[in-house]
C-alpha positions as CSV (number, residue, x, y, z in Angstrom):
1,X,150.8,99.3,86.8
2,X,148.9,100.4,89.9
3,X,150.8,103.8,89.6
4,X,149.4,104.5,86.3
5,X,145.9,104.3,87.6
6,X,146.4,107.2,90.0
7,X,145.9,110.6,88.5
8,X,145.9,113.9,90.2
9,X,142.7,115.9,89.4
10,X,143.0,118.6,86.8
11,X,142.8,122.2,88.2
12,X,140.0,123.1,86.0
13,X,137.9,120.4,87.6
14,X,138.9,121.3,91.2
15,X,138.1,125.0,90.4
16,X,134.7,124.2,89.1
17,X,133.8,121.9,91.7
18,X,135.0,124.4,94.4
19,X,132.7,127.1,92.9
20,X,129.8,124.6,93.4
21,X,130.6,124.2,97.0
22,X,130.8,128.0,97.6
23,X,127.4,128.4,95.9
24,X,125.9,125.9,98.3
25,X,127.6,127.4,101.3
26,X,125.9,130.8,100.7
27,X,122.5,129.8,101.9
28,X,124.1,127.8,104.9
29,X,126.1,130.9,106.0
30,X,122.9,133.0,105.9
31,X,121.1,130.4,108.3
32,X,124.0,130.6,110.7
33,X,123.9,134.4,110.7
34,X,120.3,134.4,111.4
35,X,120.3,131.6,113.9
36,X,123.0,133.4,115.8
37,X,120.3,136.0,116.7
38,X,118.3,133.5,118.6
39,X,119.4,133.3,122.4
40,X,120.6,129.8,123.6
41,X,117.5,129.5,125.9
42,X,115.2,130.4,123.3
43,X,116.7,128.0,120.8
44,X,116.6,125.1,123.4
45,X,113.0,125.8,124.0
46,X,112.2,125.8,120.3
47,X,114.0,122.5,119.7
48,X,112.3,120.8,122.7
49,X,108.7,121.9,121.9
50,X,106.4,118.9,121.2
51,X,105.3,120.6,118.0
52,X,108.8,120.6,116.7
53,X,109.2,116.8,117.5
54,X,105.9,116.1,115.8
55,X,107.0,118.0,112.6
56,X,110.4,116.2,112.8
57,X,108.8,112.7,112.8
58,X,106.3,114.0,110.1
59,X,109.2,115.1,107.9
60,X,111.1,111.8,108.3
61,X,108.0,109.6,107.9
62,X,106.7,111.1,104.6
63,X,110.5,111.1,103.1
64,X,110.9,107.4,104.0
65,X,107.3,106.4,102.8
66,X,107.4,108.3,99.5
67,X,110.8,106.9,98.7
68,X,109.8,103.2,99.2
69,X,106.6,103.7,97.3
70,X,108.5,105.4,94.6
71,X,110.9,102.4,94.3
72,X,107.9,100.0,94.2
73,X,106.6,102.0,91.1
74,X,109.8,103.0,89.4
75,X,111.6,99.5,89.2
76,X,108.7,97.7,87.5
77,X,108.1,100.6,85.2
78,X,111.8,100.9,84.2
79,X,111.8,97.1,83.6
80,X,108.7,97.2,81.5
81,X,109.7,100.2,79.4
82,X,113.3,99.1,78.8
83,X,113.7,95.4,78.8
84,X,110.2,93.9,77.8
85,X,108.0,93.7,74.7
86,X,105.4,96.0,76.4
87,X,103.0,97.2,73.8
88,X,103.3,101.0,73.1
89,X,106.6,101.1,75.1
90,X,107.5,104.6,73.7
91,X,104.2,106.0,74.8
92,X,104.3,104.6,78.3
93,X,108.0,105.9,78.6
94,X,106.7,109.4,78.1
95,X,103.5,109.1,79.9
96,X,105.2,107.7,83.2
97,X,107.8,110.5,83.1
98,X,105.5,113.5,82.6
99,X,104.4,113.7,86.3
100,X,107.7,115.6,86.9
101,X,106.1,118.4,84.9
102,X,103.2,118.8,87.3
103,X,103.5,121.5,89.8
104,X,103.1,120.1,93.3
105,X,100.5,122.5,94.2
106,X,98.5,121.7,91.0
107,X,98.9,118.1,91.7
108,X,97.8,118.5,95.3
109,X,94.6,120.5,94.2
110,X,93.9,117.9,91.6
111,X,93.9,114.9,94.2
112,X,91.7,117.0,96.6
113,X,89.3,117.7,93.8
114,X,89.1,114.2,92.6
115,X,89.3,112.2,96.0
116,X,88.3,114.8,98.7
117,X,85.8,113.9,101.3
118,X,83.1,116.3,100.0
119,X,82.4,118.0,96.7
120,X,85.1,115.9,94.9
121,X,84.4,114.2,91.4
122,X,84.5,110.7,92.9
123,X,82.1,111.7,95.7
124,X,79.7,113.2,93.3
125,X,79.9,110.1,91.1
126,X,79.1,107.9,94.1
127,X,76.4,110.1,95.7
128,X,73.6,108.3,93.9
129,X,74.7,105.1,95.6
130,X,74.3,106.8,99.0
131,X,77.9,107.9,99.6
132,X,77.7,111.3,101.2
133,X,81.3,111.6,102.4
134,X,84.6,109.9,101.5
135,X,87.4,109.1,103.8
136,X,89.8,112.1,104.6
137,X,92.5,112.5,102.1
138,X,94.3,115.2,104.1
139,X,97.2,114.5,106.3
140,X,99.4,111.4,106.0
141,X,97.5,109.8,103.0
142,X,97.3,112.8,100.8
143,X,100.9,114.0,101.4
144,X,102.4,110.5,100.8
145,X,100.1,110.0,97.7
146,X,101.0,113.4,96.1
147,X,104.7,113.2,97.0
148,X,105.0,109.7,95.5
149,X,103.0,110.3,92.4
150,X,104.9,113.4,91.4
151,X,108.5,112.6,92.5
152,X,108.8,108.8,91.5
153,X,110.0,109.8,88.0
154,X,113.3,110.9,89.6
155,X,113.9,107.3,90.4
156,X,112.4,106.2,87.0
157,X,114.7,108.2,84.8
158,X,117.8,107.2,87.0
159,X,117.0,103.5,86.8
160,X,116.2,103.6,83.1
161,X,119.6,105.2,82.4
162,X,121.3,102.6,84.6
163,X,119.5,99.7,83.0
164,X,120.3,100.9,79.4
165,X,124.0,100.8,80.4
166,X,123.9,97.2,81.4
167,X,125.9,95.0,79.0
168,X,123.3,92.1,77.9
169,X,126.2,89.6,78.0
170,X,126.1,89.7,81.8
171,X,122.6,88.3,81.9
172,X,123.3,85.8,79.2
173,X,126.3,84.4,81.2
174,X,124.3,84.3,84.3
175,X,121.5,82.3,82.5
176,X,124.0,80.0,81.0
177,X,125.3,79.2,84.5
178,X,121.8,78.1,85.5
179,X,120.3,81.2,87.0
180,X,116.6,81.7,86.4
181,X,115.4,85.0,85.2
182,X,114.2,85.9,88.8
183,X,117.6,84.9,90.2
184,X,119.4,86.8,87.6
185,X,117.5,90.0,88.4
186,X,117.9,89.8,92.2
187,X,121.5,88.6,92.3
188,X,123.1,90.2,89.2
189,X,121.0,93.1,87.8
190,X,119.7,94.6,91.0
191,X,123.2,95.1,92.6
192,X,124.4,96.8,89.4
193,X,121.4,99.2,89.5
194,X,122.1,100.0,93.0
195,X,123.9,103.3,92.3
196,X,121.0,104.3,90.1
197,X,118.5,103.4,92.9
198,X,120.5,105.2,95.5
199,X,120.9,108.3,93.4
200,X,117.2,108.4,92.4
201,X,116.0,107.4,95.9
202,X,118.2,110.1,97.5
203,X,116.4,112.9,95.2
204,X,113.0,111.5,96.1
205,X,113.7,111.7,99.9
206,X,115.3,115.1,99.5
207,X,112.3,116.3,97.5
208,X,110.0,115.0,100.2
209,X,111.9,117.1,102.9
210,X,111.9,120.3,100.9
211,X,108.4,120.2,99.5
212,X,106.0,122.9,100.3
213,X,103.2,122.8,97.9
214,X,101.9,119.3,98.5
215,X,102.1,119.2,102.2
216,X,100.6,122.7,102.5
217,X,97.6,121.7,100.3
218,X,97.2,118.4,102.2
219,X,97.3,120.5,105.5
220,X,100.3,118.2,106.7
221,X,102.8,119.9,109.0
222,X,106.4,119.5,107.9
223,X,109.5,121.6,108.4
224,X,108.9,123.5,105.2
225,X,105.3,124.5,106.1
226,X,106.4,125.5,109.6
227,X,109.3,127.6,108.2
228,X,106.9,129.2,105.7
229,X,104.4,130.1,108.6
230,X,107.4,131.7,110.7
231,X,108.4,133.9,107.7
232,X,104.9,134.8,106.4
233,X,102.9,135.3,109.5
234,X,105.2,135.9,112.5
235,X,108.1,137.7,110.6
236,X,110.5,135.9,112.9
237,X,113.3,135.1,110.6
238,X,115.6,134.0,113.3
239,X,113.5,131.3,114.6
240,X,112.8,130.3,110.9
241,X,116.5,130.0,110.3
242,X,116.9,127.8,113.4
243,X,114.1,125.6,112.0
244,X,115.9,125.5,108.6
245,X,119.1,124.4,110.2
246,X,117.3,121.5,111.7
247,X,116.0,120.6,108.2
248,X,119.7,120.9,107.1
249,X,120.8,118.4,109.7
250,X,118.1,115.9,108.5
251,X,119.6,116.3,105.0
252,X,123.1,115.8,106.1
253,X,121.9,112.7,108.2
254,X,120.3,111.3,104.9
255,X,123.4,111.9,103.0
256,X,125.6,110.2,105.7
257,X,123.2,107.2,105.7
258,X,123.2,106.9,101.9
259,X,127.1,107.1,102.1
260,X,127.2,104.3,104.6
261,X,124.6,102.1,102.7
262,X,126.3,102.5,99.4
263,X,128.5,99.5,98.4
264,X,132.2,100.0,97.7
265,X,132.1,97.4,95.0
266,X,132.7,98.4,91.3
267,X,129.7,98.5,88.9
268,X,131.3,98.7,85.6
269,X,129.1,97.1,83.1
270,X,129.9,98.4,79.8
271,X,133.3,97.9,78.2
272,X,134.8,99.1,74.9
273,X,133.4,95.9,73.2
274,X,130.7,96.1,70.7
275,X,127.4,97.1,72.3
276,X,124.2,95.4,71.0
277,X,120.7,96.0,72.2
278,X,119.6,93.5,74.8
279,X,116.9,90.8,73.9
280,X,113.5,91.9,75.1
281,X,111.8,89.8,77.6
282,X,108.4,88.4,76.3
283,X,105.6,89.2,78.6
284,X,103.1,86.7,77.4
285,X,100.1,86.5,79.6
286,X,101.4,89.3,81.7
287,X,100.9,91.8,79.1
288,X,97.4,92.7,80.2
289,X,98.4,93.2,83.9
290,X,101.5,95.2,82.8
291,X,99.5,97.6,80.7
292,X,96.9,98.0,83.5
293,X,99.7,98.9,85.9
294,X,101.2,101.4,83.6
295,X,97.7,103.0,82.9
296,X,97.0,103.3,86.6
297,X,100.3,105.0,87.3
298,X,99.9,107.4,84.3
299,X,96.3,108.2,85.0
300,X,97.1,109.2,88.6
301,X,100.3,110.9,87.7
302,X,99.4,112.8,84.6
303,X,95.8,112.1,83.4
304,X,94.3,113.4,86.6
305,X,96.4,116.6,86.8
306,X,95.3,117.4,83.2
307,X,91.6,116.5,83.7
308,X,91.0,118.8,86.6
309,X,92.5,121.9,84.9
310,X,90.4,121.0,81.7
311,X,87.3,120.9,84.0
312,X,88.2,124.3,85.4
313,X,88.9,125.9,81.9
314,X,85.6,124.4,80.5
315,X,83.6,125.7,83.4
316,X,85.1,129.0,83.0
317,X,84.5,129.2,79.3
318,X,81.0,128.2,79.9
319,X,80.3,130.9,82.5
320,X,82.4,133.9,81.2
321,X,83.4,133.3,77.7
322,X,86.7,132.8,75.7
323,X,87.8,136.5,75.7
324,X,87.7,136.7,79.5
325,X,89.7,133.5,80.1
326,X,92.4,132.9,77.5
327,X,94.9,135.6,76.6
328,X,97.2,133.8,74.1
329,X,100.0,136.5,74.0
330,X,100.1,136.5,77.7
331,X,100.4,132.8,77.9
332,X,103.2,132.9,75.2
333,X,105.0,135.4,77.2
334,X,104.8,133.4,80.3
335,X,105.9,130.2,78.5
336,X,108.8,132.1,77.0
337,X,110.0,133.3,80.4
338,X,109.6,129.9,81.8
339,X,111.7,128.3,79.2
340,X,114.5,130.9,79.3
341,X,115.0,130.6,83.0
342,X,114.6,126.8,83.1
343,X,116.9,126.3,80.1
344,X,119.6,128.5,81.5
345,X,119.3,126.6,84.9
346,X,119.7,123.3,83.0
347,X,122.8,124.5,81.2
348,X,124.5,126.0,84.2
349,X,123.7,123.1,86.4
350,X,124.9,120.6,84.0
351,X,128.2,122.5,83.5
352,X,128.7,122.6,87.4
353,X,127.6,119.0,87.9
354,X,130.1,117.5,85.5
355,X,133.3,118.4,87.5
356,X,131.7,117.3,90.8
357,X,130.6,113.9,89.3
358,X,134.0,113.2,87.5
359,X,135.8,114.1,90.8
360,X,133.8,111.9,93.0
361,X,134.1,108.9,90.7
362,X,137.4,109.2,89.0
363,X,139.3,111.1,91.8
364,X,137.9,110.0,95.0
365,X,139.2,111.8,98.2
366,X,137.9,113.4,101.1
367,X,137.6,116.7,99.4
368,X,135.8,115.4,96.4
369,X,133.4,113.3,98.7
370,X,132.8,116.4,100.8
371,X,131.9,118.5,97.6
372,X,129.6,115.8,96.2
373,X,127.8,115.5,99.7
374,X,127.6,119.3,99.9
375,X,126.0,119.6,96.5
376,X,122.9,117.6,97.8
377,X,122.2,120.0,100.5
378,X,120.9,122.7,98.2
379,X,118.1,120.4,97.0
380,X,117.2,119.6,100.6
381,X,116.7,123.4,101.4
382,X,113.3,124.9,100.9
383,X,113.2,127.2,98.0
384,X,112.1,130.1,100.3
385,X,115.2,129.7,102.5
386,X,117.5,129.8,99.4
387,X,115.5,132.8,98.0
388,X,115.8,134.8,101.3
389,X,119.4,133.9,101.7
390,X,120.1,135.4,98.2
391,X,117.9,138.3,98.9
392,X,120.1,138.9,102.0
393,X,123.4,138.7,100.1
394,X,122.1,140.6,97.0
395,X,120.6,143.6,98.9
396,X,123.6,143.9,101.3
397,X,126.6,143.1,99.0
398,X,125.6,142.8,95.4
399,X,122.9,145.2,94.8
400,X,123.6,145.2,91.0
401,X,122.6,141.5,90.8
402,X,119.4,141.9,93.0
403,X,116.3,140.9,91.3
404,X,118.1,139.9,88.0
405,X,117.8,136.8,85.8
406,X,121.6,135.7,86.8
407,X,120.5,135.7,90.5
408,X,117.3,133.7,89.7
409,X,119.4,131.1,87.8
410,X,121.9,131.0,90.5
411,X,119.1,130.1,92.9
412,X,118.1,127.3,90.6
413,X,121.8,126.0,90.5
414,X,121.8,125.9,94.3
415,X,118.5,124.0,94.5
416,X,118.8,121.6,91.5
417,X,122.4,120.9,90.7
418,X,122.2,117.6,92.7
419,X,119.7,116.2,90.2
420,X,122.2,116.5,87.4
421,X,125.1,115.2,89.5
422,X,123.2,112.0,90.6
423,X,122.3,110.9,87.0
424,X,125.8,111.8,85.7
425,X,127.5,110.0,88.5
426,X,125.5,106.8,88.0
427,X,126.3,106.8,84.2
428,X,130.0,107.4,84.8
429,X,130.1,104.6,87.2
430,X,129.3,102.2,84.3
431,X,132.2,103.5,82.1
432,X,135.3,101.4,83.0
433,X,138.3,103.6,83.9
434,X,140.5,101.7,81.6
435,X,138.9,103.4,78.7
436,X,140.2,106.7,79.9
437,X,143.6,105.3,80.9
438,X,144.1,104.1,77.5
439,X,143.4,107.5,76.0
440,X,145.9,109.1,78.3
441,X,148.3,106.4,77.5
442,X,148.0,107.2,73.8
443,X,148.9,110.9,74.5
444,X,145.5,112.4,75.2
445,X,145.5,115.3,77.8
446,X,143.1,115.4,80.7
447,X,140.9,117.8,78.7
448,X,141.0,115.8,75.6
449,X,140.2,112.6,77.5
450,X,137.2,114.4,79.1
451,X,135.8,115.8,75.9
452,X,136.6,113.0,73.4
453,X,136.1,109.9,75.6
454,X,134.2,110.5,78.8
455,X,131.4,113.0,77.7
456,X,130.2,111.0,74.8
457,X,130.0,107.8,77.0
458,X,128.0,109.6,79.7
459,X,125.9,111.6,77.3
460,X,122.6,109.8,78.2
461,X,123.2,110.7,81.9
462,X,124.1,114.4,81.0
463,X,120.8,114.7,79.0
464,X,118.7,113.0,81.6
465,X,120.2,115.4,84.4
466,X,119.5,118.4,82.1
467,X,116.0,117.2,81.7
468,X,115.5,116.8,85.4
469,X,116.8,120.4,86.2
470,X,114.6,121.9,83.3
471,X,111.5,120.1,84.4
472,X,112.1,121.0,88.1
473,X,113.2,124.6,87.6
474,X,110.2,125.4,85.3
475,X,107.7,124.7,88.1
476,X,109.8,126.3,91.0
477,X,107.7,128.8,92.9
478,X,109.2,130.4,96.0
479,X,112.6,131.3,94.6
480,X,110.9,132.6,91.3
481,X,108.4,134.8,93.4
482,X,111.1,136.4,95.5
483,X,114.1,136.6,93.0
484,X,112.6,137.1,89.5
485,X,113.2,140.5,87.8
486,X,110.3,142.9,88.0
487,X,107.8,142.0,85.2
488,X,109.5,138.7,84.6
489,X,106.4,136.3,85.5
490,X,106.5,132.7,84.7
491,X,103.9,130.0,84.3
492,X,104.5,128.8,87.9
493,X,103.9,132.3,89.4
494,X,101.0,132.8,87.2
495,X,99.3,129.5,88.3
496,X,100.0,130.2,91.9
497,X,98.5,133.7,91.8
498,X,95.5,132.7,89.8
499,X,94.9,129.9,92.3
500,X,95.3,132.2,95.4
501,X,92.7,134.6,93.9
502,X,90.4,131.5,93.2
503,X,90.7,132.1,89.3
504,X,90.9,128.4,88.6
505,X,90.1,128.6,84.9
506,X,93.0,131.1,84.5
507,X,95.2,128.8,86.4
508,X,94.1,125.8,84.3
509,X,95.3,127.5,81.1
510,X,98.8,128.0,82.5
511,X,98.8,124.5,83.8
512,X,98.0,123.1,80.5
513,X,100.7,125.2,78.6
514,X,103.2,124.0,81.1
515,X,102.4,120.3,80.5
516,X,102.7,120.9,76.7
517,X,106.3,122.4,77.2
518,X,107.3,119.6,79.4
519,X,105.9,117.0,77.0
520,X,107.8,118.5,74.1
521,X,111.1,118.6,76.2
522,X,110.7,114.9,77.1
523,X,110.2,113.9,73.6
524,X,113.2,116.0,72.5
525,X,115.5,114.5,75.2
526,X,114.4,110.9,74.4
527,X,115.1,111.4,70.7
528,X,118.5,113.1,71.2
529,X,119.5,110.4,73.8
530,X,118.8,107.6,71.0
531,X,120.7,109.6,68.4
532,X,123.7,110.1,70.6
533,X,123.8,106.3,71.4
534,X,123.6,105.3,67.8
535,X,126.3,107.9,66.8
536,X,128.7,106.5,69.6
537,X,128.3,102.9,68.4
538,X,129.0,104.0,64.9
539,X,132.1,105.7,66.0
540,X,133.3,102.6,67.9
541,X,132.5,100.4,64.9
542,X,134.6,102.7,62.6
543,X,137.5,102.8,65.1
544,X,137.6,98.8,65.3
545,X,137.7,98.7,61.5
546,X,140.5,101.2,61.3
547,X,142.5,99.2,63.9
């Protein structure tokens, strides 16, 4: 019987996963080529500088802190929105996910405008009470706050998908054995959710390591800001490449730590038995604190970034008029460009993520593990490094692809494919392999098993991963600035250019349009996820009746 459980991976899976590894290797190869131009003595001096050590500690510190704070926010939110009778659960589900749609630079400016030491909204409100200056938000405080508020949804979506896949009978059995609700969560549910927490937490930490907008606005030195200064002001690409390699080493260390911490136990929680919705936990007197918690998180994560652009827009309308601020055809063109590029990125990243996730879960080996680990490196690279590496390869070896939409989508694939892999992998871990083995024993080929059995079961994870890629790609800035075709402006580039020219009213209109698109995308994904789940359960019911 054991021999039947071992299958060789199909060639089409190995080929597609291999292409993903090659895509990730291109920026790394570029970094090695550039770093080789730095002499050994110069490289050693760069590594041993006190400033380099400070930047290293800063990067590690914000990654750890933002991940821990994100877990503290995401786990309670996932529980409240999935497993309780929280009032307006659907609304809070959307409101707490939307911070993913906020560009980091817009969110950073909003935090400074609201809580800055001087001239901020809060300081102006408190000035009649004698408050002339607030504590500094720049530095550690602002960087950790910004990274947490606008990256915790990575964890939230991953944990929600994992929680929805838990069979409610597991909790019922635990309660029947005398476990309290608290013991059931910490001893049963939390270990089952561990893959989802690890996948989402890895994305949050990687996002903190590669972030540029928040740390720059908050005047906090990390590797991304230091690399940007090398490229922008010193034009020393060799030293910048050396710093980028240090950042890649950090990412590899993080991946190794995640691999060691991940339990080797199985986490299958959904079988082929009839699935029924879990019984919601009644909050009782905790409803008011739960609503207050959701309101505070949603206000800081989405209401604040909306309020500040609205203030800029109204201020511009008052001073210059509608015709000078709002250009509807221009905004529609920017929105269309953004949706086309992000939509293609979501499709391509999902197609490449599926074989990597399936290989790592169903066909574990050193090769599949290496491909999966490699896929996360791209998300840890700064967008400017990936963009410049593709400029190097495109200008020198593929001039017919240089500054075209396919090259831009390829950059998005390198940067964001790990987001889709993480959510698909956590969903696939909850599908028991006996279901696929049964399909093969009934004569299904590997391709038929994949399309007819595996993909429908992991559909929520696929949709969640595609949504993450879309929402992240639509606000990507450095890669879009350097690789987009001439004249192909997006909302992200428009907001950045308007902000640089201190045209905050024009930037506000683009930011608000971006939020509308992201909200519509979130609603669509949630409705499609529910539809797919209901369709799958109907198919199972019909199959049982036929048997």
